[in-house]
PASELUM-540501 format. One record per residue: x, y, z of N, C-alpha, C in turn; residue number from 1; residue in three letters. Coordinates in nm, 3 decimals, padded with zeros to 5 digits, m for minus. Last residue first. Layout:
BEGIN
     n.xx     n.yy     n.zz    ca.xx    ca.yy    ca.zz     c.xx     c.yy     c.zz   nr  rest
        X        Y        Z        X        Y        Z        X        Y        Z  NUM   ALA
...
***
This chain:
BEGIN
     n.xx     n.yy     n.zz    ca.xx    ca.yy    ca.zz     c.xx     c.yy     c.zz   nr  rest
  m01.681   00.848  m01.541  m01.673   00.855  m01.688  m01.795   00.791  m01.751  165   ALA
  m01.706   01.059  m01.266  m01.747   00.931  m01.323  m01.747   00.943  m01.474  164   VAL
  m01.418   01.231  m01.139  m01.550   01.233  m01.203  m01.579   01.095  m01.262  163   PRO
  m01.267   01.106  m00.842  m01.257   01.138  m00.983  m01.398   01.148  m01.040  162   LEU
  m01.244   01.228  m00.512  m01.316   01.149  m00.613  m01.289   01.200  m00.752  161   SER
  m00.918   01.261  m00.354  m01.056   01.302  m00.385  m01.114   01.217  m00.499  160   ALA
  m00.649   01.183  m00.321  m00.755   01.123  m00.240  m00.895   01.148  m00.288  159   PHE
  m00.486   01.320  m00.504  m00.463   01.177  m00.479  m00.582   01.111  m00.410  158   LEU
  m00.579   01.579  m00.494  m00.585   01.509  m00.622  m00.564   01.359  m00.604  157   ALA
  m00.511   01.641  m00.232  m00.652   01.629  m00.268  m00.666   01.551  m00.398  156   ILE
  m00.235   01.660  m00.267  m00.290   01.556  m00.178  m00.437   01.534  m00.211  155   VAL
  m00.230   01.884  m00.432  m00.175   01.757  m00.481  m00.229   01.641  m00.397  154   LYS
  m00.327   02.077  m00.262  m00.408   02.042  m00.379  m00.360   01.910  m00.440  153   PHE
  m00.111   02.091  m00.084  m00.241   02.042  m00.037  m00.327   02.000  m00.155  152   LEU
   00.084   02.197  m00.261   00.106   02.067  m00.196  m00.026   02.008  m00.145  151   ASP
  m00.032   02.444  m00.319  m00.018   02.345  m00.426   00.005   02.206  m00.367  150   ILE
  m00.003   02.565  m00.066  m00.137   02.544  m00.124  m00.131   02.434  m00.229  149   HIS
   00.276   02.568  m00.051   00.199   02.492   00.048   00.057   02.466  m00.001  148   ASP
   00.334   02.745  m00.257   00.372   02.605  m00.274   00.298   02.518  m00.173  147   ILE
   00.048   02.969  m00.284   00.181   02.929  m00.240   00.209   02.783  m00.273  146   THR
  m00.101   03.225  m00.453  m00.110   03.082  m00.429   00.031   03.035  m00.398  145   ILE
  m00.157   03.548  m00.317  m00.070   03.456  m00.390  m00.104   03.312  m00.354  144   GLU
  m00.401   03.802  m00.384  m00.333   03.711  m00.294  m00.253   03.611  m00.377  143   SER
  m00.543   04.015  m00.506  m00.415   03.967  m00.560  m00.334   03.889  m00.457  142   HIS
  m00.704   04.174  m00.227  m00.695   04.143  m00.371  m00.553   04.101  m00.407  141   ALA
  m00.688   04.010   00.092  m00.682   04.128   00.006  m00.672   04.083  m00.139  140   GLU
  m00.908   03.738   00.184  m00.777   03.804   00.171  m00.789   03.928   00.084  139   ALA
  m01.136   03.588   00.185  m01.134   03.709   00.266  m01.002   03.786   00.259  138   HIS
  m01.075   03.376   00.015  m01.198   03.451  m00.006  m01.194   03.586   00.066  137   LEU
  m00.845   03.271   00.131  m00.837   03.335   00.000  m00.959   03.422  m00.027  136   LEU
  m00.958   03.168   00.368  m00.851   03.268   00.375  m00.841   03.343   00.242  135   GLU
  m01.139   02.981   00.261  m01.190   03.096   00.337  m01.085   03.206   00.348  134   ASP
  m00.955   02.803   00.141  m01.059   02.869   00.061  m01.108   02.994   00.133  133   TYR
  m00.811   02.718   00.366  m00.743   02.792   00.259  m00.845   02.868   00.175  132   ILE
  m01.023   02.587   00.505  m00.950   02.698   00.567  m00.879   02.783   00.460  131   GLN
  m01.094   02.386   00.325  m01.193   02.487   00.363  m01.126   02.610   00.424  130   GLN
  m00.852   02.241   00.323  m00.901   02.304   00.201  m01.000   02.415   00.235  129   TYR
  m00.847   02.155   00.589  m00.739   02.241   00.538  m00.784   02.313   00.412  128   GLN
  m01.075   01.992   00.594  m01.071   02.112   00.678  m00.962   02.208   00.631  127   GLU
  m00.992   01.787   00.421  m01.110   01.867   00.389  m01.109   01.999   00.467  126   SER
  m00.782   01.689   00.575  m00.754   01.744   00.442  m00.871   01.833   00.398  125   ILE
  m00.916   01.597   00.804  m00.814   01.703   00.817  m00.781   01.767   00.682  124   GLU
  m01.080   01.391   00.710  m01.140   01.517   00.755  m01.037   01.629   00.764  123   ALA
  m00.981   01.216   00.416  m00.964   01.243   00.559  m01.014   01.383   00.596  122   PRO
  m01.256   01.185   00.184  m01.114   01.204   00.212  m01.100   01.231   00.361  121   ILE
  m01.516   01.173   00.068  m01.451   01.055   00.124  m01.300   01.070   00.137  120   ASN
  m01.470   01.434  m00.165  m01.560   01.343  m00.095  m01.477   01.227  m00.044  119   THR
  m01.418   01.689  m00.361  m01.373   01.644  m00.229  m01.486   01.565  m00.164  118   ILE
  m01.349   01.633  m00.692  m01.457   01.663  m00.598  m01.413   01.607  m00.464  117   ARG
  m01.132   01.758  m00.942  m01.156   01.674  m00.825  m01.271   01.728  m00.743  116   ARG
  m00.954   01.766  m01.230  m01.086   01.799  m01.174  m01.111   01.704  m01.059  115   VAL
  m00.689   01.895  m01.393  m00.723   01.799  m01.290  m00.851   01.848  m01.225  114   VAL
  m00.564   01.940  m01.700  m00.677   01.982  m01.616  m00.706   01.869  m01.520  113   MET
  m00.295   01.902  m01.737  m00.369   01.975  m01.839  m00.504   02.021  m01.782  112   SER
  m00.047   01.887  m01.540  m00.191   01.882  m01.515  m00.266   01.962  m01.622  111   TRP
   00.224   01.915  m01.539   00.169   01.793  m01.598   00.017   01.785  m01.589  110   THR
   00.265   02.175  m01.418   00.318   02.139  m01.548   00.247   02.020  m01.612  109   LEU
   00.183   02.374  m01.232   00.100   02.259  m01.263   00.138   02.199  m01.398  108   LEU
   00.351   02.592  m01.218   00.337   02.507  m01.099   00.265   02.377  m01.129  107   LEU
   00.592   02.727  m01.425   00.459   02.669  m01.423   00.453   02.576  m01.302  106   ARG
   00.785   03.021  m01.382   00.768   02.877  m01.368   00.622   02.839  m01.363  105   GLU
   00.784   03.290  m01.393   00.876   03.222  m01.484   00.853   03.072  m01.484  104   GLU
   00.469   03.463  m01.393   00.574   03.386  m01.327   00.664   03.325  m01.433  103   ASP
   00.216   03.696  m01.321   00.309   03.642  m01.419   00.423   03.576  m01.343  102   GLU
  m00.114   03.664  m01.189   00.028   03.690  m01.170   00.110   03.628  m01.284  101   VAL
  m00.391   03.719  m01.027  m00.349   03.722  m01.166  m00.201   03.760  m01.159  100   GLU
  m00.610   03.587  m00.779  m00.480   03.633  m00.823  m00.466   03.625  m00.974   99   THR
  m00.892   03.575  m00.729  m00.793   03.576  m00.621  m00.661   03.636  m00.667   98   VAL
  m01.193   03.688  m00.785  m01.072   03.668  m00.863  m00.958   03.685  m00.762   97   LEU
  m01.479   03.550  m00.638  m01.359   03.631  m00.622  m01.251   03.589  m00.722   96   LYS
  m01.709   03.428  m00.728  m01.718   03.506  m00.604  m01.595   03.593  m00.583   95   THR
  m01.885   03.342  m01.013  m01.753   03.380  m00.962  m01.775   03.465  m00.836   94   ILE
  m02.116   03.087  m01.018  m02.100   03.231  m01.008  m01.964   03.260  m00.946   93   THR
  m02.212   02.819  m01.247  m02.153   02.873  m01.125  m02.147   03.025  m01.132   92   HIS
  m02.331   02.752  m01.481  m02.334   02.650  m01.376  m02.278   02.702  m01.244   91   ARG
  m02.302   02.933  m01.689  m02.414   02.953  m01.595  m02.425   02.846  m01.487   90   ASN
  m02.012   03.083  m01.790  m02.072   02.952  m01.764  m02.178   02.967  m01.656   89   ASP
  m01.877   03.320  m01.805  m02.008   03.314  m01.872  m02.080   03.181  m01.849   88   ALA
  m01.636   03.263  m01.685  m01.726   03.359  m01.619  m01.866   03.352  m01.678   87   LYS
  m01.528   03.096  m01.883  m01.565   03.040  m01.752  m01.662   03.132  m01.681   86   ILE
  m01.471   03.281  m02.083  m01.569   03.175  m02.109  m01.619   03.115  m01.977   85   LYS
  m01.276   03.432  m01.949  m01.398   03.498  m01.997  m01.507   03.396  m02.025   84   ALA
  m01.081   03.233  m01.916  m01.149   03.287  m01.798  m01.278   03.360  m01.838   83   TYR
  m00.993   03.204  m02.180  m01.064   03.094  m02.114  m01.141   03.145  m01.993   82   LEU
  m00.871   03.456  m02.212  m00.979   03.414  m02.303  m01.061   03.302  m02.239   81   GLU
  m00.671   03.443  m02.016  m00.779   03.544  m02.005  m00.898   03.509  m02.095   80   ARG
  m00.513   03.236  m02.120  m00.577   03.221  m01.988  m00.693   03.320  m01.975   79   VAL
  m00.431   03.354  m02.361  m00.507   03.229  m02.364  m00.582   03.209  m02.232   78   VAL
  m00.285   03.576  m02.274  m00.402   03.596  m02.361  m00.491   03.473  m02.362   77   ALA
  m00.076   03.450  m02.117  m00.176   03.540  m02.059  m00.301   03.554  m02.145   76   GLU
  m00.016   03.101  m02.139   00.006   03.235  m02.195  m00.108   03.325  m02.149   75   ARG
  m00.079   02.947  m01.818  m00.043   02.942  m01.959  m00.006   03.081  m02.008   74   GLY
  m00.305   02.814  m01.580  m00.172   02.862  m01.613  m00.146   02.849  m01.763   73   GLU
  m00.554   02.839  m01.329  m00.523   02.823  m01.471  m00.385   02.882  m01.497   72   LEU
  m00.734   02.704  m01.065  m00.609   02.767  m01.104  m00.589   02.737  m01.252   71   ILE
  m01.032   02.728  m00.876  m00.965   02.689  m00.999  m00.841   02.773  m01.020   70   GLN
  m01.261   02.613  m00.642  m01.135   02.682  m00.661  m01.076   02.634  m00.792   69   LEU
  m01.576   02.628  m00.497  m01.500   02.590  m00.616  m01.374   02.677  m00.620   68   ILE
  m01.800   02.525  m00.265  m01.673   02.596  m00.278  m01.594   02.543  m00.398   67   ARG
  m02.016   02.381  m00.182  m02.042   02.504  m00.258  m01.916   02.588  m00.276   66   ASP
  m01.850   02.086  m00.190  m01.984   02.140  m00.162  m02.007   02.264  m00.247   65   ASP
  m01.573   02.146  m00.349  m01.611   02.093  m00.218  m01.742   02.161  m00.179   64   HIS
  m01.372   02.104  m00.625  m01.507   02.137  m00.580  m01.533   02.067  m00.447   63   VAL
  m01.104   02.225  m00.809  m01.144   02.149  m00.691  m01.281   02.199  m00.649   62   ILE
  m00.907   02.216  m01.087  m01.040   02.255  m01.041  m01.077   02.164  m00.925   61   LEU
  m00.624   02.327  m01.254  m00.675   02.247  m01.144  m00.811   02.303  m01.106   60   LEU
  m00.410   02.334  m01.547  m00.506   02.382  m01.450  m00.549   02.278  m01.350   59   GLY
  m00.244   02.465  m01.835  m00.256   02.367  m01.728  m00.352   02.423  m01.626   58   THR
  m00.225   02.500  m02.190  m00.277   02.545  m02.060  m00.268   02.431  m01.961   57   LEU
  m00.178   02.470  m02.462  m00.066   02.473  m02.369  m00.106   02.537  m02.237   56   ASP
  m00.398   02.426  m02.621  m00.364   02.566  m02.592  m00.242   02.581  m02.501   55   ARG
  m00.426   02.150  m02.632  m00.410   02.223  m02.758  m00.362   02.366  m02.735   54   GLU
  m00.471   02.096  m02.363  m00.351   02.042  m02.429  m00.322   02.118  m02.558   53   ASN
  m00.718   02.220  m02.332  m00.602   02.276  m02.265  m00.472   02.223  m02.323   52   ASN
  m00.891   02.055  m02.482  m00.872   02.196  m02.520  m00.745   02.254  m02.457   51   ALA
  m00.866   01.808  m02.338  m00.837   01.819  m02.482  m00.805   01.963  m02.520   50   LYS
  m00.938   01.886  m02.076  m00.811   01.818  m02.103  m00.773   01.834  m02.250   49   VAL
  m01.197   02.001  m02.105  m01.082   02.080  m02.061  m00.950   02.015  m02.097   48   SER
  m01.371   01.796  m02.178  m01.352   01.909  m02.268  m01.225   01.986  m02.235   47   LYS
  m01.343   01.627  m01.949  m01.314   01.578  m02.084  m01.289   01.692  m02.183   46   HIS
  m01.413   01.797  m01.728  m01.281   01.735  m01.740  m01.250   01.694  m01.884   45   GLU
  m01.678   01.885  m01.787  m01.569   01.980  m01.760  m01.434   01.914  m01.785   44   ILE
  m01.819   01.642  m01.817  m01.815   01.740  m01.924  m01.697   01.835  m01.907   43   ASP
  m01.786   01.527  m01.563  m01.739   01.457  m01.682  m01.721   01.556  m01.798   42   ASP
  m01.916   01.715  m01.403  m01.773   01.687  m01.384  m01.715   01.621  m01.508   41   PHE
  m02.178   01.694  m01.509  m02.106   01.822  m01.511  m01.956   01.799  m01.500   40   ASP
  m02.236   01.426  m01.450  m02.230   01.468  m01.591  m02.157   01.602  m01.604   39   ALA
  m02.249   01.434  m01.175  m02.141   01.357  m01.237  m02.125   01.397  m01.383   38   ASP
  m02.333   01.779  m01.098  m02.366   01.637  m01.119  m02.243   01.566  m01.173   37   THR
  m02.310   02.031  m00.855  m02.258   01.970  m00.977  m02.296   01.823  m00.981   36   PHE
  m02.592   02.204  m00.720  m02.484   02.106  m00.703  m02.441   02.045  m00.837   35   PRO
  m02.623   02.526  m00.876  m02.686   02.405  m00.823  m02.572   02.304  m00.806   34   ALA
  m02.429   02.718  m00.898  m02.569   02.762  m00.892  m02.654   02.648  m00.835   33   VAL
  m02.127   02.700  m00.707  m02.218   02.644  m00.807  m02.359   02.701  m00.787   32   PRO
  m01.900   02.968  m00.672  m02.001   02.884  m00.608  m02.092   02.829  m00.717   31   LYS
  m01.542   03.032  m00.684  m01.680   03.047  m00.728  m01.770   02.953  m00.648   30   SER
  m01.227   03.190  m00.723  m01.319   03.113  m00.639  m01.459   03.135  m00.694   29   LEU
  m00.927   03.172  m00.924  m01.055   03.231  m00.884  m01.131   03.134  m00.794   28   TYR
  m00.617   03.258  m01.056  m00.690   03.175  m00.959  m00.819   03.247  m00.923   27   THR
  m00.380   03.245  m01.308  m00.503   03.307  m01.262  m00.574   03.209  m01.170   26   LEU
  m00.064   03.305  m01.431  m00.143   03.220  m01.341  m00.261   03.300  m01.289   25   ARG
   00.136   03.292  m01.707   00.035   03.373  m01.641  m00.052   03.279  m01.560   24   PHE
   00.474   03.269  m01.775   00.353   03.195  m01.739   00.261   03.292  m01.665   23   ILE
   00.667   03.392  m02.044   00.615   03.410  m01.908   00.486   03.331  m01.888   22   PRO
   00.837   03.135  m02.231   00.757   03.256  m02.225   00.705   03.272  m02.084   21   TYR
   00.957   02.900  m02.202   01.018   02.990  m02.299   00.942   03.123  m02.306   20   HIS
   00.971   02.813  m01.851   00.910   02.812  m01.983   00.984   02.908  m02.075   19   GLU
   01.103   02.604  m01.604   01.108   02.733  m01.671   01.052   02.718  m01.811   18   LYS
   00.901   02.412  m01.393   00.990   02.416  m01.509   00.987   02.555  m01.568   17   GLN
   00.803   02.202  m01.134   00.827   02.339  m01.177   00.928   02.336  m01.291   16   GLN
   00.554   01.978  m01.053   00.680   01.998  m01.121   00.691   02.144  m01.160   15   ILE
   00.406   01.791  m00.808   00.408   01.923  m00.870   00.547   01.945  m00.926   14   THR
   00.326   01.454  m00.863   00.421   01.551  m00.808   00.412   01.684  m00.883   13   GLU
   00.174   01.246  m00.941   00.107   01.375  m00.927   00.200   01.484  m00.876   12   TRP
   00.357   01.035  m00.940   00.281   01.065  m01.060   00.224   01.206  m01.056   11   LEU
   00.437   01.033  m00.675   00.533   01.071  m00.778   00.463   01.108  m00.907   10   LEU
   00.197   00.944  m00.563   00.249   01.076  m00.526   00.350   01.124  m00.630    9   ALA
   00.184   00.689  m00.670   00.083   00.787  m00.710   00.130   00.928  m00.677    8   ARG
   00.407   00.576  m00.538   00.400   00.581  m00.684   00.300   00.684  m00.733    7   GLY
   00.323   00.603  m00.274   00.444   00.671  m00.319   00.444   00.684  m00.470    6   ILE
   00.101   00.435  m00.278   00.084   00.576  m00.248   00.205   00.657  m00.294    5   LEU
   00.229   00.190  m00.335   00.127   00.242  m00.426   00.107   00.392  m00.405    4   ASP
   00.389   00.160  m00.112   00.453   00.175  m00.242   00.356   00.233  m00.344    3   ASP
   00.191   00.128   00.083   00.278   00.244   00.089   00.346   00.268  m00.045    2   ALA
   00.082  m00.120   00.000   00.000   00.000   00.000   00.086   00.125   00.000    1   MET
***
């Protein structure tokens, strides 16, 4: 079991790599208009993985009850174009644009789009996510996503439910 967890951890390891162009990272929080269904998760992940690979975008979407957090990384124009489409999606309402930052390194290099729903994970991980979400929601504008945040999101990606295919 430990070897399996180590193997999965290595698979999902956050990788940082210098890009040939500045990486633009955008993070937002939102709330679903109605609870997401398995079909919603399936639709988001399948469309996102294909489209993001074509656009050289990486990202992460975590949903916990009525708390949605998404990080998008790539060329600024591409990220902003996608964010405009996301804002128009009637399945949720944006509650806060947390950060828009240019960086030399991509934090989510191998994640064309990781979509996770927090269910059946250890309570401490769920509580940490809720705490980070609340801190980001109430923080000053242009808060930063830290490596500690990314480490927690990596753990969530290992434990949380995958959308049903």
